[in-house]
C-alpha positions as CSV (number, residue, x, y, z in Angstrom):
1,X,-28.5,-55.5,31.8
2,X,-28.0,-57.2,28.4
3,X,-28.9,-60.9,28.6
4,X,-26.4,-63.4,27.4
5,X,-28.9,-66.3,27.3
6,X,-28.9,-68.1,24.0
7,X,-32.5,-68.3,22.5
8,X,-34.0,-71.7,22.7
9,X,-34.5,-71.7,18.8
10,X,-30.7,-71.3,18.4
11,X,-30.0,-74.3,20.7
12,X,-32.1,-76.5,18.5
13,X,-30.5,-75.3,15.4
14,X,-26.9,-76.1,16.8
15,X,-28.1,-79.6,17.9
16,X,-29.4,-80.2,14.4
17,X,-26.2,-79.1,12.9
18,X,-23.8,-81.0,15.3
19,X,-25.6,-84.3,15.6
20,X,-25.3,-85.4,12.0
21,X,-21.6,-84.5,12.3
22,X,-21.2,-86.6,15.3
23,X,-22.8,-89.6,13.7
24,X,-19.8,-89.9,11.3
25,X,-17.4,-90.3,14.3
26,X,-16.8,-93.9,14.6
27,X,-15.0,-95.8,17.5
28,X,-11.5,-96.6,16.4
29,X,-11.2,-100.4,15.6
30,X,-9.2,-102.3,18.2
31,X,-6.5,-104.3,16.4
32,X,-6.5,-107.9,17.6
33,X,-3.3,-109.1,19.1
34,X,-2.3,-112.8,18.2
35,X,0.0,-115.0,20.0
36,X,3.5,-115.2,18.7
37,X,4.0,-117.6,15.7
38,X,5.0,-121.1,16.8
39,X,5.5,-123.7,13.8
40,X,5.7,-126.5,16.3
41,X,2.0,-125.7,17.1
42,X,0.7,-124.6,13.7
43,X,2.2,-127.1,11.4
44,X,0.7,-130.2,13.1
45,X,-2.8,-128.6,13.0
46,X,-2.5,-127.9,9.3
47,X,-1.4,-131.6,8.6
48,X,-3.9,-133.4,11.1
49,X,-6.9,-131.4,11.9
50,X,-10.2,-131.3,10.0
51,X,-8.8,-133.0,6.9
52,X,-11.6,-134.6,4.8
53,X,-11.0,-138.2,4.0
54,X,-13.3,-138.2,1.0
55,X,-15.9,-135.9,-0.5
56,X,-18.4,-135.6,-3.4
57,X,-19.4,-132.3,-4.8
58,X,-20.5,-130.3,-7.9
59,X,-18.1,-127.6,-8.9
60,X,-17.5,-125.1,-11.5
61,X,-14.0,-125.5,-12.9
62,X,-12.5,-122.6,-14.8
63,X,-9.4,-123.0,-16.8
64,X,-7.3,-120.1,-18.0
65,X,-4.1,-120.5,-20.1
66,X,-2.2,-118.5,-22.6
67,X,-4.3,-119.6,-25.5
68,X,-7.8,-120.4,-24.1
69,X,-10.2,-119.9,-21.3
70,X,-13.2,-122.3,-20.7
71,X,-15.5,-123.3,-17.8
72,X,-17.0,-126.8,-17.2
73,X,-19.3,-128.2,-14.6
74,X,-17.8,-131.2,-12.8
75,X,-19.2,-133.9,-10.6
76,X,-16.1,-134.6,-8.3
77,X,-15.4,-137.6,-6.1
78,X,-12.0,-137.6,-4.3
79,X,-10.6,-139.7,-1.6
80,X,-7.3,-139.5,0.3
81,X,-4.7,-140.3,-0.6
82,X,-4.6,-141.0,-4.3
83,X,-8.2,-141.5,-5.7
84,X,-10.0,-139.0,-8.0
85,X,-13.1,-139.2,-10.2
86,X,-14.3,-136.4,-12.5
87,X,-17.6,-136.4,-14.5
88,X,-18.0,-133.5,-16.9
89,X,-21.9,-132.6,-16.9
90,X,-23.7,-131.0,-19.7
91,X,-26.3,-128.3,-19.1
92,X,-28.9,-130.9,-18.4
93,X,-26.6,-132.5,-15.7
94,X,-25.7,-135.6,-17.6
95,X,-22.1,-136.8,-17.8
96,X,-20.4,-136.4,-21.1
97,X,-16.9,-137.2,-20.1
98,X,-15.3,-139.5,-17.4
99,X,-11.8,-139.2,-16.0
100,X,-10.9,-141.8,-13.1
101,X,-7.8,-142.8,-11.3
102,X,-7.0,-144.9,-8.1
103,X,-3.5,-143.5,-7.9
104,X,-2.0,-146.3,-10.0
105,X,-4.3,-146.6,-13.1
106,X,-6.0,-144.0,-15.0
107,X,-9.1,-144.4,-17.1
108,X,-10.7,-142.0,-19.4
109,X,-13.9,-142.4,-21.4
110,X,-15.3,-140.0,-24.0
111,X,-18.8,-141.3,-25.1
112,X,-18.9,-138.8,-27.9
113,X,-15.9,-140.5,-29.5
114,X,-16.7,-143.9,-28.3
115,X,-13.2,-144.3,-27.1
116,X,-11.9,-145.7,-23.8
117,X,-8.4,-144.8,-22.6
118,X,-6.4,-146.4,-19.9
119,X,-2.8,-146.2,-18.7
120,X,-0.7,-145.4,-15.6
121,X,-1.5,-142.4,-13.4
122,X,1.4,-140.4,-14.6
123,X,1.5,-136.5,-14.3
124,X,1.0,-136.4,-18.2
125,X,-2.1,-138.5,-18.0
126,X,-3.4,-136.5,-15.0
127,X,-3.1,-133.3,-16.9
128,X,-5.9,-134.8,-19.2
129,X,-8.1,-134.6,-16.0
130,X,-7.3,-131.2,-14.9
131,X,-4.6,-129.3,-17.0
132,X,-2.1,-128.9,-14.3
133,X,1.4,-130.4,-14.1
134,X,0.9,-131.8,-10.7
135,X,1.3,-135.4,-9.4
136,X,-1.5,-137.4,-7.9
137,X,0.0,-136.9,-4.4
138,X,-0.5,-133.1,-4.9
139,X,-3.7,-133.0,-6.8
140,X,-5.9,-135.1,-4.6
141,X,-5.1,-133.2,-1.4
142,X,-5.7,-129.8,-3.2
143,X,-9.1,-131.0,-4.5
144,X,-9.9,-132.1,-0.8
145,X,-9.3,-128.6,0.2
146,X,-5.9,-129.0,2.0
147,X,-2.3,-128.0,1.1
148,X,0.3,-130.8,1.1
149,X,3.6,-129.6,2.7
150,X,7.0,-130.4,1.3
151,X,9.3,-132.7,3.0
152,X,10.8,-129.9,5.1
153,X,13.9,-129.6,7.3
154,X,12.6,-129.0,11.0
155,X,15.6,-126.9,11.6
156,X,14.9,-124.5,8.7
157,X,11.5,-123.1,9.6
158,X,10.5,-119.4,10.0
159,X,7.5,-117.9,11.2
160,X,6.1,-114.4,11.8
161,X,2.9,-112.6,12.2
162,X,1.9,-110.3,9.3
163,X,-1.4,-108.4,9.8
164,X,-3.8,-111.2,10.8
165,X,-1.8,-114.1,9.2
166,X,1.0,-116.3,10.3
167,X,3.6,-116.3,7.5
168,X,5.6,-119.6,7.6
169,X,8.4,-120.6,5.4
170,X,9.6,-124.3,5.0
171,X,12.9,-125.4,3.4
172,X,13.1,-128.8,1.8
173,X,15.5,-131.2,3.3
174,X,17.4,-131.7,0.0
175,X,17.6,-128.0,-0.4
176,X,15.7,-128.0,-3.7
177,X,12.8,-125.7,-2.9
178,X,11.0,-123.6,-0.4
179,X,7.4,-123.4,0.6
180,X,5.8,-120.1,1.9
181,X,2.4,-120.4,3.6
182,X,0.0,-117.8,4.8
183,X,-2.2,-119.1,7.5
184,X,-5.1,-117.5,9.3
185,X,-4.1,-116.6,12.8
186,X,-7.7,-116.9,13.9
187,X,-8.5,-120.4,12.7
188,X,-5.4,-121.8,11.4
189,X,-6.8,-122.3,7.9
190,X,-4.4,-122.0,5.0
191,X,-5.1,-119.0,2.9
192,X,-2.2,-119.2,0.4
193,X,0.8,-121.5,-0.3
194,X,3.7,-120.9,-2.7
195,X,6.4,-123.5,-3.6
196,X,9.5,-121.9,-5.0
197,X,12.9,-122.9,-6.4
198,X,15.8,-122.1,-4.2
199,X,16.6,-119.2,-6.6
200,X,13.2,-117.7,-5.9
201,X,11.3,-118.7,-9.0
202,X,7.7,-119.5,-8.4
203,X,6.7,-123.3,-9.1
204,X,3.2,-123.5,-7.9
205,X,0.7,-121.1,-6.1
206,X,-2.4,-122.3,-4.4
207,X,-5.1,-120.0,-2.8
208,X,-7.9,-121.1,-0.6
209,X,-10.9,-119.0,0.1
210,X,-14.7,-118.8,1.0
211,X,-14.3,-121.1,3.9
212,X,-17.6,-122.6,5.1
213,X,-18.5,-125.3,7.7
214,X,-19.3,-128.4,5.8
215,X,-20.4,-130.9,8.6
216,X,-17.8,-130.4,11.2
217,X,-15.1,-129.5,8.6
218,X,-14.2,-125.9,7.8
219,X,-13.8,-126.2,4.0
220,X,-12.6,-123.8,1.4
221,X,-15.4,-123.7,-1.3
222,X,-13.0,-121.9,-3.7
223,X,-9.6,-123.2,-4.7
224,X,-7.2,-121.5,-7.1
225,X,-4.1,-123.1,-8.6
226,X,-1.6,-121.3,-10.8
227,X,1.4,-122.9,-12.5
228,X,3.6,-120.2,-14.1
229,X,5.6,-122.7,-16.2
230,X,2.4,-123.7,-18.0
231,X,0.9,-120.1,-17.8
232,X,-2.2,-122.0,-16.5
233,X,-4.8,-121.2,-13.7
234,X,-7.5,-123.5,-12.5
235,X,-10.2,-122.3,-10.2
236,X,-12.4,-124.9,-8.5
237,X,-15.6,-123.3,-7.1
238,X,-17.7,-125.9,-5.2
239,X,-21.4,-125.3,-5.5
240,X,-22.7,-128.5,-3.6
241,X,-20.5,-130.5,-1.4
242,X,-20.6,-133.5,0.9
243,X,-17.8,-134.7,3.2
244,X,-17.9,-138.5,3.6
245,X,-16.0,-141.1,5.7
246,X,-15.1,-143.3,2.7
247,X,-16.1,-143.9,-1.0
248,X,-16.1,-147.4,-2.4
249,X,-12.9,-148.3,-4.4
250,X,-15.2,-149.5,-7.3
251,X,-15.9,-145.7,-8.0
252,X,-12.4,-145.2,-8.9
253,X,-12.1,-147.8,-11.7
254,X,-13.8,-147.8,-15.1
255,X,-14.6,-150.7,-17.3
256,X,-14.8,-150.2,-21.2
257,X,-18.4,-150.3,-22.4
258,X,-19.0,-153.0,-25.0
259,X,-18.2,-152.0,-28.5
260,X,-16.0,-149.0,-27.9
261,X,-12.5,-148.4,-29.1
262,X,-9.8,-149.2,-26.2
263,X,-6.7,-147.1,-26.5
264,X,-3.7,-147.5,-24.3
265,X,-2.3,-144.2,-22.8
266,X,1.5,-143.9,-23.2
């Protein structure tokens, strides 16, 4: 009788051929199911949880506009709600330019020109700090790693789950604009925010990324702001960062050094 037993060498050969093929078979990823989107639960978390009151950090600030691109190293001090201090550092880490505001007054000192500028903290003056057409009430929160919400109508809020994000749309009470937010469904951090005119034209886009724990705060180490009207994008990449309970108000004022020219800002 003819034997139908497979020789042992043939079995080994089949195993050697089949095992590598099986190694490529992966267990299908299980898609996580998140709770339904509830603006009443999400928005208070965005507004009230884990918000830094003040910070100090060193960041690379990259500015891209229609006619130029440049990067500077900045020592940043910021404190809610309206205080900001920027010191532009040279390659040796020494300050070569100062821009300071307490929300009401603004001070700029350029040692290379021996000129000291002062005036009101208007959007035009703040654009000399960071070239964005933003008011201080918007600029400081963004530097602090959070997105200010528009004055929205509670009855005009929509929310849905898209992939692993909560997509929230807010309508201003006066009907002038919309704000669309993309929020992590896992930890409720804001990933992206866009403000739009009612006609749909983008006003400002802000993206937050590279979230890391800094103390007990989950903080975005990379912040990107785009203003289409100005064709300008500013990217703040924090390299060193410290969250503080408070910064002395004295840090958000400058006094003109003796002998420099004092120039009022219009």
